C-alpha positions as CSV (number, residue, x, y, z in Angstrom):
1,X,8.9,130.0,-37.5
2,X,6.0,131.2,-39.6
3,X,6.5,132.8,-43.0
4,X,5.5,136.2,-41.6
5,X,7.9,135.9,-38.7
6,X,10.7,134.8,-41.0
7,X,10.0,137.7,-43.3
8,X,10.1,140.2,-40.4
9,X,13.5,138.9,-39.2
10,X,15.0,138.7,-42.7
11,X,13.9,142.3,-43.6
12,X,15.1,143.8,-40.4
13,X,18.5,142.2,-40.5
14,X,21.4,144.0,-42.2
15,X,21.8,143.0,-45.8
16,X,24.8,140.8,-45.2
17,X,23.5,137.9,-47.3
18,X,26.2,137.0,-49.8
19,X,25.2,137.3,-53.4
20,X,24.4,134.0,-55.2
21,X,26.3,132.9,-58.2
22,X,25.9,135.2,-61.2
23,X,23.1,133.9,-63.4
24,X,23.4,136.4,-66.3
25,X,26.2,138.9,-66.9
26,X,27.0,141.3,-69.7
27,X,29.1,144.4,-70.2
28,X,27.2,147.7,-69.5
29,X,26.2,149.8,-72.5
30,X,27.6,153.2,-72.9
31,X,25.3,155.9,-71.5
32,X,25.8,159.6,-71.4
33,X,26.7,160.8,-67.9
34,X,28.1,157.5,-66.7
35,X,31.8,157.3,-65.8
36,X,33.0,153.7,-66.3
37,X,35.5,152.6,-63.6
38,X,37.2,149.2,-63.6
39,X,35.5,146.9,-61.2
40,X,38.7,146.1,-59.4
41,X,39.4,149.7,-58.7
42,X,35.8,150.3,-57.5
43,X,36.2,147.4,-55.0
44,X,39.6,148.3,-53.6
45,X,40.1,152.0,-53.7
46,X,38.4,154.0,-51.0
47,X,35.8,156.5,-52.2
48,X,37.4,159.8,-53.0
49,X,40.9,158.6,-52.4
50,X,42.2,158.8,-55.9
51,X,39.7,161.1,-57.7
52,X,40.0,164.1,-55.4
53,X,36.3,163.7,-54.4
54,X,35.1,164.2,-50.9
55,X,32.4,161.5,-50.9
56,X,32.5,159.1,-48.0
57,X,31.7,155.4,-48.2
58,X,28.2,154.6,-47.1
59,X,26.9,152.6,-44.1
60,X,24.6,150.9,-46.6
61,X,25.9,147.9,-48.4
62,X,23.0,147.7,-50.9
63,X,20.1,150.0,-51.7
64,X,16.9,148.8,-53.5
65,X,15.7,151.2,-56.1
66,X,12.1,151.2,-57.4
67,X,11.5,153.0,-60.7
68,X,9.6,152.9,-63.9
69,X,10.1,150.5,-66.8
70,X,9.4,153.7,-68.9
71,X,11.8,156.7,-69.1
72,X,9.1,159.3,-68.7
73,X,8.5,162.4,-70.7
74,X,11.0,164.7,-69.0
75,X,14.8,164.4,-69.5
76,X,15.1,165.3,-65.8
77,X,13.7,161.9,-64.8
78,X,16.3,160.1,-66.9
79,X,19.1,162.4,-65.6
80,X,18.0,161.7,-62.0
81,X,18.3,157.9,-62.6
82,X,21.8,158.2,-63.9
83,X,22.8,160.6,-61.2
84,X,21.5,158.2,-58.5
85,X,23.4,155.4,-60.1
86,X,26.6,157.4,-60.2
87,X,26.1,158.5,-56.5
88,X,25.7,154.8,-55.5
89,X,29.1,154.1,-57.1
90,X,30.7,157.1,-55.4
91,X,29.4,155.9,-52.0
92,X,30.4,152.3,-52.6
93,X,26.8,151.0,-52.6
94,X,25.6,148.1,-54.7
95,X,22.2,148.1,-56.4
96,X,19.1,145.9,-56.0
97,X,16.3,146.6,-58.5
98,X,13.5,145.1,-60.5
99,X,15.8,143.5,-63.2
100,X,14.5,145.3,-66.3
101,X,16.9,146.8,-68.9
102,X,14.4,149.4,-70.2
103,X,13.2,152.7,-68.9
104,X,14.6,154.2,-65.7
105,X,15.4,150.7,-64.5
106,X,17.9,150.3,-67.4
107,X,19.5,153.7,-66.8
108,X,20.2,153.3,-63.1
109,X,21.4,149.7,-63.4
110,X,23.7,150.6,-66.3
111,X,25.1,153.5,-64.4
112,X,25.9,151.4,-61.3
113,X,27.3,148.5,-63.3
114,X,29.5,150.9,-65.5
115,X,30.9,152.3,-62.3
116,X,32.0,148.9,-61.1
117,X,29.5,148.2,-58.4
118,X,27.5,144.9,-58.1
119,X,24.0,145.0,-59.6
120,X,21.4,142.4,-58.8
121,X,18.1,142.4,-60.7
122,X,15.1,140.4,-59.5
123,X,12.4,139.8,-62.1
124,X,9.5,137.4,-62.5
125,X,10.0,135.0,-65.4
126,X,6.8,136.2,-67.0
127,X,8.0,139.8,-67.3
128,X,11.4,139.0,-68.8
129,X,10.2,139.1,-72.5
130,X,8.6,142.5,-71.7
131,X,11.2,144.2,-69.5
132,X,14.5,142.7,-70.6
133,X,15.7,143.7,-74.0
134,X,19.2,142.8,-75.3
135,X,21.7,141.7,-72.7
136,X,21.1,142.6,-69.1
137,X,23.9,143.9,-66.8
138,X,25.1,142.4,-63.6
139,X,23.2,139.5,-62.1
140,X,19.6,138.7,-62.9
141,X,17.6,136.4,-60.8
142,X,14.4,135.0,-62.3
143,X,11.7,134.3,-59.7
144,X,8.2,132.8,-59.9
145,X,6.1,135.9,-59.3
146,X,5.6,139.5,-58.0
147,X,5.4,138.5,-54.3
148,X,8.7,136.7,-54.4
149,X,10.3,139.5,-56.4
150,X,9.4,142.1,-53.8
151,X,10.4,139.9,-50.8
152,X,13.8,139.2,-52.4
153,X,14.4,142.8,-53.3
154,X,13.6,143.9,-49.7
155,X,15.7,141.1,-48.2
156,X,18.8,142.1,-50.0
157,X,18.5,145.8,-49.3
158,X,19.6,148.1,-46.4
159,X,17.4,151.0,-47.6
160,X,14.8,151.8,-50.3
161,X,14.6,154.6,-52.9
162,X,11.8,155.3,-55.3
163,X,12.5,157.2,-58.5
164,X,9.5,158.4,-60.6
165,X,7.4,155.5,-61.9
166,X,3.9,154.1,-62.3
167,X,1.6,151.7,-60.6
168,X,4.3,149.1,-60.0
169,X,6.7,151.6,-58.4
170,X,3.9,152.9,-56.1
171,X,2.9,149.4,-55.1
172,X,6.4,148.4,-54.2
173,X,7.0,151.7,-52.4
174,X,3.8,151.7,-50.3
175,X,4.4,148.1,-49.3
176,X,7.8,148.7,-47.8
177,X,6.3,151.8,-46.1
178,X,3.5,149.7,-44.6
179,X,6.0,147.0,-43.5
180,X,7.9,149.8,-41.7
181,X,4.7,151.0,-40.1
182,X,3.9,147.5,-38.9
183,X,7.4,147.0,-37.5
184,X,8.4,144.3,-40.0
185,X,11.6,146.3,-40.8
186,X,13.3,149.5,-39.7
187,X,15.1,150.3,-43.0
188,X,14.9,153.9,-44.3
189,X,12.5,154.6,-47.2
190,X,13.1,157.6,-49.5
191,X,11.4,159.3,-52.4
192,X,13.6,161.0,-55.1
193,X,11.2,163.8,-55.7
194,X,12.4,164.9,-59.2
195,X,10.8,168.1,-60.3
196,X,8.1,167.7,-57.7
197,X,6.9,164.4,-59.2
198,X,5.9,163.0,-55.8
199,X,4.3,166.2,-54.5
200,X,0.7,165.0,-55.1
201,X,1.5,161.7,-53.3
202,X,3.0,163.6,-50.3
203,X,0.0,165.9,-50.3
204,X,-2.3,162.9,-50.2
205,X,-0.3,161.4,-47.3
206,X,-0.5,164.7,-45.4
207,X,-4.3,164.8,-46.0
208,X,-4.5,161.2,-44.6
209,X,-2.6,162.4,-41.5
210,X,-4.9,165.4,-41.1
211,X,-8.0,163.2,-41.5
212,X,-6.8,160.8,-38.9
213,X,-5.9,157.8,-41.1
214,X,-2.1,158.0,-40.7
215,X,-0.3,159.1,-37.5
216,X,2.1,161.9,-37.3
217,X,4.8,159.4,-36.2
218,X,4.1,157.1,-39.2
219,X,4.3,160.1,-41.6
220,X,8.0,160.5,-40.8
221,X,8.7,157.0,-42.1
222,X,8.9,158.6,-45.6
223,X,11.9,160.7,-46.4
224,X,12.0,162.8,-49.6
225,X,14.5,165.1,-51.3
226,X,14.8,166.6,-54.8
227,X,18.4,165.3,-55.5
228,X,20.1,161.9,-55.1
229,X,22.9,163.3,-52.9
230,X,20.5,165.0,-50.5
231,X,18.2,162.0,-50.3
232,X,21.0,159.5,-49.6
233,X,22.4,161.8,-47.0
234,X,19.0,161.9,-45.3
235,X,18.7,158.1,-45.5
236,X,22.2,157.8,-43.9
237,X,21.1,160.0,-41.0
238,X,17.7,158.3,-40.5
239,X,17.1,156.9,-37.0
240,X,13.9,154.8,-36.8
241,X,11.9,156.1,-33.9
242,X,8.5,154.6,-34.9
243,X,7.6,151.5,-33.0
244,X,4.1,150.1,-32.8
245,X,5.3,147.4,-30.3
246,X,4.2,144.5,-32.5
247,X,6.0,141.1,-32.2
248,X,5.3,139.1,-35.3
249,X,3.9,135.8,-34.2
250,X,6.6,133.3,-33.1
251,X,9.7,135.3,-34.2
252,X,10.9,135.7,-30.6
253,X,10.2,132.1,-29.5
254,X,12.8,129.4,-29.1
255,X,15.7,131.8,-29.8
256,X,14.9,131.6,-33.5
257,X,15.7,135.2,-34.2
258,X,19.5,135.0,-33.4
259,X,19.6,131.6,-35.1
260,X,18.2,133.0,-38.3
261,X,20.3,136.1,-38.2
262,X,23.4,133.9,-37.7
263,X,22.4,131.8,-40.7
264,X,21.9,134.9,-42.9
265,X,25.3,136.4,-41.9
266,X,27.3,133.2,-42.3
267,X,25.6,131.7,-45.4
């Protein structure tokens, strides 16, 4: 199987790959708005069963969150990162993210870890001195470069959410949208559109549709909402109906697809 075919299979398979051994672990720092729950309780008590909440456990095992290594100028961006982390905990969802301990990355990862869910950060070795300060939370996997980082984040995730961010966030977001457009995966992709942060991007995409560069069907790959709760609910309800009919090279030959899926599930 070619590398492209293997990527297509791995990305479209449910994120059932067991987490590797913890490389780096540390207690979460105290952050305003984060409710710390013992890890054992988070893993064994059904969501809402003891707290009186009505939240249900998600169909997603892990969600990949793309976001800035800066906090942004508005407190609402920071609040949204913490709110998203708390919601993942409520829904019983683990976090995959870029591995940094600063900016919005640090806020969302600390919120999820403080709530007792598993956190896996994937970061290039070259970026660790820049984006990891102090002790990281959860599991940190150091990889060789940006391409491996993005492929690993996508492989572990069942869905993708972009918080506000800069060039890196946009690049990661647009790549998984493109992969969905090309049929490499069918996982939902969402924008947490805090205070209209992504309105200009959505307007540009609508312009590209109107000018004939993006199809109406492909436009609906992107899901957006102003709050974490509304966005995750939309992602849960997402049914992929966009199919370009592409088969990536040799991925269907020699029964390799079921074989690889079996390896991913059982490894």
